DRENDO-1510 file (C-alpha; in Angstrom, 1 decimal, always signed):
<recs>
REC; n; res; u; v; w
REC; 1; ALA; +6.6; -90.0; -33.9 .
REC; 2; THR; +9.6; -87.2; -34.0 .
REC; 3; ARG; +9.1; -84.5; -31.6 .
REC; 4; THR; +9.0; -81.8; -32.5 .
REC; 5; LYS; +10.9; -78.5; -31.4 .
REC; 6; SER; +9.2; -75.9; -29.4 .
REC; 7; ALA; +11.8; -73.4; -31.9 .
REC; 8; ASP; +10.1; -74.8; -34.8 .
REC; 9; VAL; +6.3; -74.5; -33.6 .
REC; 10; GLU; +4.7; -71.9; -34.9 .
REC; 11; ARG; +1.9; -69.9; -33.4 .
REC; 12; ALA; -1.5; -68.2; -34.8 .
REC; 13; ASP; -2.2; -66.6; -32.0 .
REC; 14; SER; -0.4; -64.0; -29.8 .
REC; 15; GLY; +0.2; -66.5; -26.9 .
REC; 16; ILE; -2.5; -66.0; -24.4 .
REC; 17; GLY; -5.3; -66.9; -26.3 .
REC; 18; GLN; -8.5; -64.9; -27.5 .
REC; 19; MET; -10.2; -64.5; -24.6 .
REC; 20; PRO; -7.3; -62.7; -22.8 .
REC; 21; ILE; -6.5; -60.9; -25.9 .
REC; 22; ARG; -10.5; -59.9; -26.6 .
REC; 23; LYS; -10.4; -58.6; -22.8 .
REC; 24; TRP; -6.9; -56.5; -22.9 .
REC; 25; ARG; -8.3; -54.8; -26.1 .
REC; 26; ASN; -11.8; -54.0; -24.5 .
REC; 27; ARG; -9.5; -52.7; -21.4 .
REC; 28; ALA; -7.5; -51.0; -23.3 .
REC; 29; SER; -10.4; -49.1; -25.4 .
REC; 30; GLU; -11.7; -48.4; -22.1 .
REC; 31; THR; -8.8; -46.8; -20.5 .
REC; 32; LEU; -8.3; -44.5; -24.3 .
REC; 33; SER; -11.9; -43.3; -23.6 .
REC; 34; SER; -11.2; -42.5; -19.6 .
REC; 35; LEU; -8.4; -40.7; -21.4 .
REC; 36; GLN; -9.9; -38.4; -23.3 .
REC; 37; ALA; -12.8; -37.9; -21.1 .
REC; 38; TRP; -9.9; -36.7; -18.4 .
REC; 39; GLU; -8.7; -34.5; -21.5 .
REC; 40; ALA; -11.8; -33.0; -21.9 .
REC; 41; HIS; -12.8; -32.5; -18.0 .
REC; 42; ARG; -9.1; -31.4; -17.2 .
REC; 43; PRO; -9.3; -29.2; -14.1 .
REC; 44; CYS; -9.7; -25.9; -14.8 .
REC; 45; THR; -6.3; -23.8; -14.1 .
REC; 46; ASP; -7.7; -21.2; -12.6 .
REC; 47; CYS; -10.4; -22.6; -9.9 .
REC; 48; GLY; -9.2; -26.5; -10.3 .
REC; 49; GLU; -13.2; -27.4; -11.0 .
REC; 50; ARG; -13.8; -30.2; -13.5 .
REC; 51; ASP; -16.9; -28.3; -15.1 .
REC; 52; LEU; -15.8; -27.8; -18.8 .
REC; 53; PRO; -17.9; -28.9; -22.1 .
REC; 54; VAL; -17.2; -32.1; -22.9 .
REC; 55; GLU; -15.4; -31.6; -26.8 .
REC; 56; THR; -15.5; -34.1; -29.1 .
REC; 57; ASP; -13.5; -32.6; -31.8 .
REC; 58; VAL; -9.6; -32.3; -30.9 .
REC; 59; GLN; -9.1; -29.4; -32.8 .
REC; 60; ASN; -11.2; -27.6; -30.4 .
REC; 61; CYS; -10.3; -29.0; -27.2 .
REC; 62; ASN; -6.8; -27.5; -28.5 .
REC; 63; GLN; -8.1; -24.4; -28.9 .
REC; 64; ARG; -9.3; -24.3; -25.6 .
REC; 65; ARG; -8.1; -21.2; -23.8 .
REC; 66; ALA; -5.5; -21.8; -21.2 .
REC; 67; ASP; -7.9; -25.3; -19.9 .
REC; 68; LEU; -10.4; -22.7; -18.2 .
REC; 69; CYS; -13.9; -23.6; -17.2 .
REC; 70; GLU; -16.8; -20.9; -18.6 .
REC; 71; LYS; -17.1; -19.4; -15.5 .
REC; 72; CYS; -13.4; -18.9; -14.7 .
REC; 73; ARG; -13.2; -17.4; -18.7 .
REC; 74; LYS; -15.6; -15.1; -17.8 .
REC; 75; ARG; -13.7; -13.9; -14.9 .
REC; 76; ARG; -10.7; -13.2; -16.4 .
REC; 77; THR; -12.1; -11.3; -19.0 .
REC; 78; GLU; -14.1; -9.3; -16.4 .
REC; 79; ARG; -10.7; -8.5; -14.5 .
REC; 80; LYS; -8.9; -7.0; -17.5 .
REC; 81; GLU; -11.9; -5.0; -18.8 .
REC; 82; SER; -11.4; -3.8; -14.9 .
REC; 83; VAL; -7.8; -3.6; -15.3 .
REC; 84; LEU; -8.3; -1.3; -18.2 .
REC; 85; GLU; -11.1; +0.6; -16.9 .
REC; 86; PHE; -8.6; +1.9; -14.2 .
REC; 87; VAL; -5.6; +2.7; -16.4 .
REC; 88; ASN; -7.8; +4.3; -18.6 .
REC; 89; THR; -9.4; +6.3; -16.2 .
REC; 90; GLU; -6.7; +7.3; -13.8 .
REC; 91; ALA; -5.3; +8.6; -17.6 .
REC; 92; SER; -8.3; +10.9; -18.4 .
REC; 93; TYR; -8.1; +12.2; -14.7 .
REC; 94; GLY; -4.6; +13.4; -15.6 .
REC; 95; GLU; -5.6; +14.9; -18.6 .
REC; 96; ASP; -8.1; +16.7; -16.7 .
REC; 97; LEU; -5.2; +18.1; -14.1 .
REC; 98; ARG; -3.1; +18.8; -17.3 .
REC; 99; ILE; -5.7; +21.0; -18.4 .
REC; 100; ILE; -6.2; +22.6; -15.0 .
REC; 101; LYS; -2.4; +23.7; -15.0 .
REC; 102; GLU; -2.2; +24.9; -19.2 .
REC; 103; GLU; -5.3; +25.8; -19.7 .
REC; 104; PHE; -6.2; +27.9; -16.5 .
REC; 105; TYR; -3.5; +28.2; -14.2 .
REC; 106; LEU; -0.6; +29.4; -16.4 .
REC; 107; PRO; -2.5; +31.8; -18.3 .
REC; 108; MET; -4.0; +33.4; -15.2 .
REC; 109; GLN; -0.2; +33.5; -14.2 .
REC; 110; ALA; +1.0; +35.2; -17.4 .
REC; 111; ALA; -1.6; +37.5; -17.8 .
REC; 112; GLY; -1.3; +38.7; -14.0 .
REC; 113; LEU; -4.8; +37.8; -13.5 .
REC; 114; LEU; -4.2; +37.1; -9.7 .
REC; 115; SER; -1.0; +37.3; -7.3 .
REC; 116; GLN; +0.7; +33.8; -6.8 .
REC; 117; GLU; -0.7; +33.8; -3.2 .
REC; 118; GLN; -4.4; +33.9; -5.1 .
REC; 119; LEU; -3.1; +31.0; -7.5 .
REC; 120; GLN; -2.1; +28.7; -4.7 .
REC; 121; GLY; -4.8; +29.5; -2.8 .
REC; 122; ILE; -7.1; +28.2; -5.7 .
REC; 123; PHE; -5.3; +25.6; -7.0 .
REC; 124; SER; -3.3; +24.2; -4.1 .
REC; 125; ASN; -0.9; +21.4; -4.5 .
REC; 126; ILE; -2.1; +20.8; -7.9 .
REC; 127; GLN; +1.8; +20.6; -9.2 .
REC; 128; GLU; +2.4; +17.5; -6.4 .
REC; 129; LEU; -0.9; +16.1; -7.9 .
REC; 130; ILE; +0.3; +16.0; -11.6 .
REC; 131; ASP; +3.8; +14.5; -10.7 .
REC; 132; LEU; +2.5; +11.7; -8.7 .
REC; 133; ASN; -0.3; +11.1; -11.4 .
REC; 134; GLU; +2.1; +10.9; -14.7 .
REC; 135; SER; +4.5; +8.7; -12.2 .
REC; 136; PHE; +1.8; +6.2; -11.3 .
REC; 137; LEU; +0.6; +6.3; -15.0 .
REC; 138; GLU; +3.2; +5.4; -16.6 .
REC; 139; ILE; +4.1; +2.4; -14.3 .
REC; 140; LEU; +0.2; +1.3; -15.1 .
REC; 141; GLN; +1.2; +1.7; -18.8 .
REC; 142; GLU; +4.3; -0.2; -18.9 .
REC; 143; GLU; +3.1; -3.3; -17.1 .
REC; 144; ILE; -0.2; -3.5; -19.7 .
REC; 145; GLY; +2.5; -3.2; -22.3 .
REC; 146; GLN; +5.2; -5.4; -20.8 .
REC; 147; ALA; +2.0; -7.7; -20.1 .
REC; 148; PHE; +0.7; -8.0; -24.3 .
REC; 149; ASP; +3.9; -8.1; -25.2 .
REC; 150; GLN; +4.9; -11.0; -23.3 .
REC; 151; GLY; +1.6; -12.8; -24.7 .
REC; 152; ASP; -0.7; -12.0; -21.2 .
REC; 153; ASP; -3.6; -11.2; -23.0 .
REC; 154; ASP; -5.8; -11.8; -20.2 .
REC; 155; LEU; -3.5; -9.6; -18.3 .
REC; 156; MET; -3.3; -11.4; -15.3 .
REC; 157; THR; +0.6; -10.8; -15.2 .
REC; 158; VAL; -0.6; -7.0; -13.8 .
REC; 159; CYS; -0.5; -6.5; -10.2 .
REC; 160; ILE; -2.9; -3.4; -10.0 .
REC; 161; GLY; -2.2; -4.2; -6.1 .
REC; 162; GLU; +1.3; -3.5; -5.5 .
REC; 163; ILE; +1.6; -1.0; -7.4 .
REC; 164; PHE; -1.4; +1.2; -6.2 .
REC; 165; LEU; +1.0; +0.1; -2.3 .
REC; 166; GLU; +4.0; +0.8; -4.0 .
REC; 167; PHE; +2.7; +5.0; -4.7 .
REC; 168; VAL; +0.3; +5.0; -1.3 .
REC; 169; ASN; +2.4; +8.3; -0.9 .
REC; 170; MET; +0.4; +9.7; -3.0 .
REC; 171; LEU; -2.8; +9.7; -0.7 .
REC; 172; PRO; -1.8; +12.4; +1.4 .
REC; 173; ALA; -1.1; +14.9; -1.0 .
REC; 174; PHE; -4.8; +13.8; -2.0 .
REC; 175; GLN; -5.5; +14.8; +1.9 .
REC; 176; THR; -3.9; +18.2; +1.4 .
REC; 177; TYR; -5.8; +18.9; -1.9 .
REC; 178; CYS; -9.2; +17.9; -0.5 .
REC; 179; LEU; -8.5; +19.8; +3.0 .
REC; 180; GLN; -8.3; +22.8; +0.9 .
REC; 181; GLN; -11.2; +22.4; -1.2 .
REC; 182; SER; -13.4; +24.4; +0.4 .
REC; 183; SER; -11.4; +27.6; +0.8 .
REC; 184; SER; -10.1; +27.3; -2.8 .
REC; 185; VAL; -13.9; +27.4; -4.2 .
REC; 186; ASN; -14.9; +30.3; -1.4 .
REC; 187; MET; -11.8; +32.3; -2.6 .
REC; 188; LEU; -12.3; +32.0; -6.2 .
REC; 189; ASN; -16.3; +32.8; -5.9 .
REC; 190; ALA; -14.9; +36.2; -4.2 .
REC; 191; LEU; -12.2; +36.8; -6.5 .
REC; 192; GLU; -15.0; +36.0; -9.4 .
REC; 193; LYS; -17.0; +39.0; -8.0 .
REC; 194; GLU; -14.1; +41.0; -7.4 .
REC; 195; LYS; -12.3; +40.8; -10.2 .
REC; 196; GLU; -14.0; +41.6; -14.2 .
REC; 197; LEU; -11.2; +40.4; -16.0 .
REC; 198; LEU; -11.4; +37.0; -14.5 .
REC; 199; ARG; -14.6; +36.6; -14.9 .
REC; 200; ILE; -14.4; +37.3; -18.8 .
REC; 201; PHE; -11.9; +35.3; -19.0 .
REC; 202; LEU; -13.3; +32.3; -17.3 .
REC; 203; ASN; -16.4; +32.8; -19.5 .
REC; 204; VAL; -14.6; +32.9; -22.8 .
REC; 205; SER; -12.5; +29.7; -21.7 .
REC; 206; GLN; -15.7; +28.0; -21.0 .
REC; 207; ASN; -17.9; +28.8; -24.0 .
REC; 208; ASP; -14.9; +29.2; -27.0 .
REC; 209; ASN; -12.1; +27.0; -25.5 .
REC; 210; THR; -12.9; +23.4; -27.2 .
REC; 211; ALA; -10.2; +21.7; -24.7 .
REC; 212; LEU; -13.0; +22.4; -21.6 .
REC; 213; ARG; -15.6; +20.8; -22.8 .
REC; 214; ARG; -17.7; +23.1; -22.3 .
REC; 215; MET; -16.7; +22.8; -18.3 .
REC; 216; ASN; -15.9; +25.6; -15.9 .
REC; 217; LEU; -12.8; +25.6; -13.7 .
REC; 218; ARG; -14.8; +24.5; -10.6 .
REC; 219; SER; -15.8; +21.5; -12.2 .
REC; 220; PHE; -12.2; +20.5; -13.2 .
REC; 221; LEU; -11.4; +21.8; -9.6 .
REC; 222; MET; -13.2; +18.5; -8.7 .
REC; 223; ALA; -11.7; +16.1; -10.3 .
REC; 224; PRO; -9.6; +14.7; -7.6 .
REC; 225; LEU; -11.6; +14.3; -5.0 .
REC; 226; GLN; -13.9; +12.5; -7.7 .
REC; 227; ARG; -10.4; +10.5; -8.5 .
REC; 228; VAL; -10.0; +10.0; -4.6 .
REC; 229; THR; -13.1; +8.6; -4.0 .
REC; 230; LYS; -13.5; +6.1; -6.9 .
REC; 231; TYR; -10.3; +4.1; -6.4 .
REC; 232; PRO; -12.0; +2.2; -4.1 .
REC; 233; LEU; -15.0; +1.0; -6.5 .
REC; 234; LEU; -12.2; +0.3; -9.0 .
REC; 235; LEU; -10.1; -1.8; -6.8 .
REC; 236; SER; -13.8; -3.4; -5.9 .
REC; 237; ARG; -14.5; -4.5; -9.1 .
REC; 238; ILE; -10.8; -5.6; -9.7 .
REC; 239; ILE; -11.2; -7.9; -6.4 .
REC; 240; LYS; -14.5; -9.5; -7.4 .
REC; 241; ALA; -13.1; -10.8; -10.8 .
REC; 242; THR; -9.4; -11.9; -9.2 .
REC; 243; THR; -9.6; -15.5; -8.0 .
REC; 244; GLU; -8.3; -15.3; -4.5 .
REC; 245; TYR; -5.3; -17.4; -5.5 .
REC; 246; HIS; -3.9; -15.0; -7.8 .
REC; 247; PRO; -0.5; -12.8; -6.0 .
REC; 248; ASP; -2.4; -9.6; -6.1 .
REC; 249; HIS; -5.4; -10.7; -4.3 .
REC; 250; GLY; -4.0; -9.8; -1.2 .
REC; 251; SER; -2.5; -6.3; -2.3 .
REC; 252; LEU; -6.1; -5.3; -3.3 .
REC; 253; ARG; -7.4; -5.5; -0.7 .
REC; 254; GLU; -4.9; -3.9; +1.4 .
REC; 255; ALA; -4.7; -0.7; -1.0 .
REC; 256; LYS; -8.8; -0.7; -0.8 .
REC; 257; SER; -8.9; -0.6; +3.0 .
REC; 258; ARG; -5.8; +2.2; +3.2 .
REC; 259; ILE; -7.8; +4.1; +0.6 .
REC; 260; GLU; -11.2; +3.6; +2.6 .
REC; 261; SER; -8.8; +4.5; +5.8 .
REC; 262; HIS; -7.4; +8.0; +4.5 .
REC; 263; LEU; -11.4; +8.8; +3.1 .
REC; 264; GLU; -12.7; +8.4; +6.8 .
REC; 265; HIS; -9.2; +10.5; +7.8 .
REC; 266; ILE; -10.5; +13.1; +5.3 .
REC; 267; ASN; -13.6; +13.1; +6.6 .
REC; 268; MET; -12.6; +13.4; +10.2 .
REC; 269; LYS; -10.4; +16.6; +9.6 .
REC; 270; THR; -12.9; +18.2; +7.8 .
REC; 271; LYS; -15.5; +18.3; +10.5 .
REC; 272; GLN; -12.6; +19.2; +12.8 .
REC; 273; GLU; -11.9; +22.2; +10.9 .
REC; 274; GLY; -15.6; +23.0; +10.5 .
REC; 275; ASN; -16.5; +22.4; +6.9 .
REC; 276; THR; -19.9; +20.9; +6.4 .
REC; 277; TRP; -19.2; +19.1; +3.2 .
REC; 278; THR; -17.6; +15.4; +3.5 .
REC; 279; LEU; -16.4; +13.0; +0.7 .
REC; 280; ARG; -18.5; +9.7; +0.5 .
REC; 281; SER; -18.5; +7.7; +3.6 .
REC; 282; PHE; -17.2; +3.8; +3.9 .
REC; 283; ARG; -18.7; +1.5; +6.5 .
REC; 284; GLN; -16.3; +1.9; +9.6 .
REC; 285; ASP; -15.0; -1.7; +10.9 .
REC; 286; SER; -12.4; -2.0; +14.0 .
REC; 287; LYS; -9.3; -2.5; +11.6 .
REC; 288; LYS; -9.9; +0.8; +9.6 .
REC; 289; LYS; -11.1; +2.9; +12.5 .
REC; 290; ARG; -7.3; +2.0; +13.9 .
REC; 291; GLU; -6.0; +2.6; +10.6 .
REC; 292; VAL; -7.3; +6.0; +10.8 .
REC; 293; ILE; -6.0; +6.5; +14.2 .
REC; 294; ASN; -2.6; +5.2; +13.1 .
REC; 295; ILE; -2.3; +7.8; +9.8 .
REC; 296; GLU; -3.3; +10.4; +12.4 .
REC; 297; MET; +0.1; +9.4; +14.5 .
REC; 298; ARG; +1.7; +9.1; +11.7 .
REC; 299; GLU; +1.6; +13.1; +10.6 .
REC; 300; THR; +1.7; +14.1; +13.9 .
REC; 301; ALA; +4.8; +12.5; +14.4 .
REC; 302; LEU; +6.5; +13.3; +10.5 .
REC; 303; LYS; +5.3; +17.5; +11.5 .
REC; 304; THR; +7.6; +16.8; +15.0 .
REC; 305; VAL; +10.1; +15.3; +13.2 .
REC; 306; GLY; +10.0; +17.2; +10.2 .
REC; 307; TRP; +11.2; +15.0; +7.5 .
REC; 308; LEU; +10.1; +14.2; +4.2 .
REC; 309; ARG; +7.6; +11.5; +3.6 .
REC; 310; GLU; +8.8; +9.8; +1.4 .
REC; 311; GLU; +12.2; +9.7; +3.1 .
REC; 312; THR; +10.3; +8.4; +6.2 .
REC; 313; ARG; +9.9; +5.1; +7.2 .
REC; 314; PHE; +7.6; +3.8; +9.8 .
REC; 315; VAL; +9.4; +0.5; +10.8 .
REC; 316; MET; +6.7; +0.1; +14.3 .
REC; 317; GLU; +4.1; +1.6; +15.9 .
REC; 318; GLY; +1.4; +0.6; +18.8 .
REC; 319; SER; +0.7; +0.9; +22.4 .
REC; 320; LEU; +3.2; +0.1; +24.8 .
REC; 321; GLN; +3.5; +1.2; +28.8 .
REC; 322; LEU; +6.1; +3.2; +29.9 .
REC; 323; ALA; +7.8; +4.1; +33.0 .
REC; 324; GLN; +10.4; +6.4; +34.8 .
REC; 325; PRO; +12.6; +4.7; +37.1 .
REC; 326; PRO; +13.8; +7.2; +40.1 .
REC; 327; ASP; +17.0; +5.2; +40.2 .
REC; 328; GLY; +18.6; +2.2; +38.9 .
REC; 329; GLN; +17.6; -0.1; +41.9 .
REC; 330; TRP; +14.4; -1.1; +40.1 .
REC; 331; VAL; +15.7; -4.4; +38.4 .
REC; 332; LYS; +16.6; -5.7; +42.2 .
REC; 333; LYS; +12.9; -4.7; +43.1 .
REC; 334; GLY; +11.5; -5.9; +40.4 .
REC; 335; SER; +9.3; -3.9; +37.7 .
REC; 336; LYS; +6.3; -4.5; +39.8 .
REC; 337; THR; +7.6; -1.6; +41.9 .
REC; 338; LEU; +7.2; +1.0; +39.0 .
REC; 339; LYS; +4.3; +2.9; +37.7 .
REC; 340; PHE; +3.6; +2.3; +34.3 .
REC; 341; GLN; +1.4; +4.6; +31.9 .
REC; 342; ASN; -0.4; +3.6; +28.3 .
REC; 343; MET; +1.9; +5.7; +25.5 .
REC; 344; GLN; +1.4; +5.4; +21.9 .
REC; 345; VAL; +5.0; +4.8; +20.1 .
REC; 346; LEU; +6.4; +5.1; +16.9 .
REC; 347; LEU; +9.6; +4.2; +15.6 .
REC; 348; LEU; +10.5; +5.8; +12.7 .
REC; 349; VAL; +13.8; +5.3; +10.5 .
REC; 350; ASN; +14.9; +8.6; +7.9 .
REC; 351; MET; +16.2; +6.7; +4.8 .
REC; 352; LYS; +18.8; +8.5; +2.6 .
REC; 353; ARG; +17.6; +9.0; -1.2 .
REC; 354; VAL; +19.2; +6.9; -3.8 .
REC; 355; SER; +18.0; +9.1; -6.7 .
REC; 356; GLU; +16.5; +12.3; -7.7 .
REC; 357; SER; +12.7; +10.6; -7.9 .
REC; 358; SER; +11.0; +10.1; -4.7 .
REC; 359; LEU; +8.9; +7.4; -6.6 .
REC; 360; GLU; +11.2; +5.4; -8.4 .
REC; 361; SER; +11.3; +1.6; -7.4 .
REC; 362; ALA; +14.6; +0.8; -5.7 .
REC; 363; GLU; +16.4; -0.8; -2.5 .
REC; 364; PRO; +16.0; +2.0; +0.4 .
REC; 365; GLY; +19.1; +3.9; +1.0 .
REC; 366; PRO; +21.2; +3.7; +4.2 .
REC; 367; VAL; +19.7; +4.6; +7.2 .
REC; 368; LYS; +20.0; +8.4; +7.9 .
REC; 369; ASP; +18.5; +8.8; +11.8 .
REC; 370; ALA; +16.0; +6.8; +13.8 .
REC; 371; VAL; +14.0; +8.0; +16.6 .
REC; 372; LEU; +11.0; +7.4; +18.7 .
REC; 373; VAL; +7.9; +9.2; +19.2 .
REC; 374; LEU; +6.2; +9.3; +22.0 .
REC; 375; ILE; +2.4; +10.4; +22.0 .
REC; 376; ARG; -0.3; +10.2; +24.8 .
REC; 377; ASP; -3.6; +8.8; +24.0 .
REC; 378; LYS; -6.3; +11.0; +22.3 .
REC; 379; ASN; -7.3; +14.0; +24.6 .
REC; 380; ASN; -10.0; +16.2; +23.2 .
REC; 381; GLY; -9.9; +14.6; +20.1 .
REC; 382; LYS; -6.5; +15.4; +19.4 .
REC; 383; PHE; -2.6; +13.5; +20.2 .
REC; 384; HIS; -0.4; +15.1; +22.2 .
REC; 385; LEU; +3.3; +14.7; +22.5 .
REC; 386; LEU; +5.0; +13.0; +26.2 .
REC; 387; ARG; +8.3; +15.0; +24.5 .
REC; 388; GLU; +10.3; +15.6; +22.0 .
REC; 389; PRO; +11.3; +12.4; +20.2 .
REC; 390; LEU; +14.2; +10.2; +21.6 .
REC; 391; ARG; +17.2; +10.3; +19.0 .
REC; 392; LEU; +18.6; +7.0; +18.9 .
REC; 393; SER; +21.6; +8.3; +18.0 .
REC; 394; ASN; +22.1; +9.4; +21.8 .
REC; 395; CYS; +20.3; +6.1; +23.3 .
REC; 396; ILE; +21.4; +3.0; +24.6 .
REC; 397; VAL; +19.0; +0.0; +24.9 .
REC; 398; SER; +19.5; -2.9; +27.1 .
REC; 399; THR; +17.6; -5.8; +28.8 .
REC; 400; ASP; +17.9; -7.4; +32.2 .
REC; 401; PRO; +18.0; -11.6; +32.7 .
REC; 402; ASP; +15.5; -11.0; +35.8 .
REC; 403; CYS; +13.4; -8.7; +33.9 .
REC; 404; ASP; +12.6; -10.3; +30.3 .
REC; 405; ASP; +9.4; -8.3; +30.5 .
REC; 406; THR; +10.6; -5.0; +30.0 .
REC; 407; PHE; +13.4; -3.4; +28.2 .
REC; 408; GLU; +15.1; -0.1; +29.3 .
REC; 409; LEU; +16.2; +2.6; +27.2 .
REC; 410; ILE; +18.7; +5.4; +28.2 .
REC; 411; GLU; +19.0; +8.7; +26.6 .
REC; 412; ILE; +22.6; +9.7; +27.4 .
REC; 413; ARG; +23.2; +12.2; +30.3 .
REC; 414; ARG; +19.5; +12.7; +30.5 .
REC; 415; GLU; +16.5; +10.3; +31.4 .
REC; 416; ALA; +16.1; +6.2; +31.4 .
REC; 417; PHE; +12.3; +4.8; +30.4 .
REC; 418; VAL; +11.6; +1.3; +30.8 .
REC; 419; PHE; +9.0; -0.1; +28.4 .
REC; 420; ARG; +6.9; -3.6; +28.0 .
REC; 421; ASP; +4.3; -4.8; +25.8 .
REC; 422; SER; +1.3; -6.6; +27.0 .
REC; 423; ASP; +2.7; -9.2; +25.1 .
REC; 424; ARG; +6.2; -10.5; +26.1 .
REC; 425; ALA; +7.0; -11.8; +22.3 .
REC; 426; ARG; +6.1; -8.3; +20.8 .
REC; 427; THR; +8.1; -6.9; +24.0 .
REC; 428; HIS; +11.3; -8.4; +22.7 .
REC; 429; HIS; +10.4; -7.6; +19.1 .
REC; 430; TRP; +10.6; -4.1; +20.0 .
REC; 431; PHE; +13.7; -4.5; +22.0 .
REC; 432; ARG; +15.5; -5.8; +19.0 .
REC; 433; GLN; +14.2; -3.4; +16.6 .
REC; 434; ILE; +14.8; -0.2; +18.7 .
REC; 435; ARG; +18.7; -2.1; +19.5 .
REC; 436; ARG; +19.2; -2.5; +16.5 .
REC; 437; TYR; +19.3; +1.2; +14.9 .
REC; 438; SER; +20.7; +2.5; +18.4 .
REC; 439; ARG; +23.6; +0.3; +17.9 .
REC; 440; GLU; +23.9; +1.3; +13.9 .
REC; 441; LEU; +23.6; +4.9; +14.3 .
REC; 442; GLY; +24.8; +5.8; +18.2 .
REC; 443; SER; +28.3; +7.7; +17.9 .
REC; 444; TRP; +29.2; +5.9; +21.4 .
REC; 445; LYS; +29.6; +2.5; +19.1 .
REC; 446; LYS; +33.2; +3.3; +18.0 .
REC; 447; ARG; +34.6; +3.5; +21.1 .
REC; 448; ARG; +35.6; +0.9; +23.7 .
REC; 449; ASN; +33.4; -2.1; +21.7 .
REC; 450; ALA; +30.4; +0.2; +22.5 .
REC; 451; LEU; +30.4; +0.1; +26.3 .
REC; 452; PRO; +27.9; +2.5; +27.5 .
REC; 453; ASN; +29.6; +3.3; +30.8 .
REC; 454; ILE; +32.0; +5.4; +28.7 .
REC; 455; MET; +29.7; +7.6; +27.9 .
REC; 456; ILE; +27.0; +7.9; +30.8 .
REC; 457; SER; +28.0; +8.4; +34.4 .
REC; 458; THR; +24.7; +6.7; +35.5 .
REC; 459; PRO; +25.9; +3.7; +37.9 .
REC; 460; HIS; +23.0; +1.7; +37.2 .
REC; 461; THR; +23.8; +1.4; +33.5 .
REC; 462; ARG; +24.2; -2.2; +31.9 .
REC; 463; PRO; +25.3; -3.4; +29.0 .
</recs>
């Protein structure tokens, strides 16, 4: 028989037999089903869980919003509503401030019902609050509009916490207003009894001016107090609806902590001034208590140096041990021979303004000045300065390998100070920061490569 060539053989099967074909087809069908099941139960993009409902319709699967589970979908809706509530209530608060100015302050000023001192006593720093609200609200509305323009209907790209921290300087303005509220109301009551024209104006305005919603001046003057105490509640709602993986989660928590600390500080100052009223009280913990103390120290430091708040940056602050060596031989004897005392130290830097608007978000300008403020621990409920601030432009900072747990600061032709922290690494960090600004600002640095013995006559000085 003639042998048939292999190339001439025409096979009817795939070459792998019927049984392998059936197994392969079954396995392919199982794989396809697994892929479809995985697609239906794709992990939620927010929480990573696989609790999505099974979708049999491919079109419904494609319409599923960003592969979110039902819980996260609801959370996003709640977060969007909380963000919009924050912005809308800020706008309503701004409208109340505008009414105070345009419906009360300006008409009373134009009619000569009260003197400028009396107007200042009643309305306090209302113009500062108006300016802050307008700037804050403008940024918030821009962020909302930009999110919608980019197709972010859930407002997930809007970071309320970061924006709030950028405008944290508005909190001292609230404090100024709140602390004067009691005296403002007392002055208004006394003037209303004394001046009949003022009493008539306030009554007519309340009854006939539709913009006032039949509210009197005292109700509107409470708006800043009500607003500042509402911030923690609004921020808490946004935090609750924001997943911990969101980039704004940490900023939201910090913003809430900062505003609560300021409210506790306002309550403390109110009690010190003998007023009976207080703002809403919040749970005190050790972190908030420390922050309240820090706020008070910063205020003391700002009053001492006389700088504008928006031009001031607090680089470092905290407790340090301080000693004043009687001579330059303490290094040979060791730091154990020095008598240290605990001191609160703040490193302040005065930055040049890069624009007319102090709230404009921009890179900080060059450093104009830097000081160290030394504050004794609280005595009788108040902080006391050890001495006038140390201007780093007139100081030289040095360290010695034999005493690496301390550093020395020498004020030109005056005193010498030795500092240390209980933590050696933190001592080195303080040293690097202080030396940096001392070198940047010191006028002596331009002479002989900044050799300190050119400017200082003391024999114990070390470069």
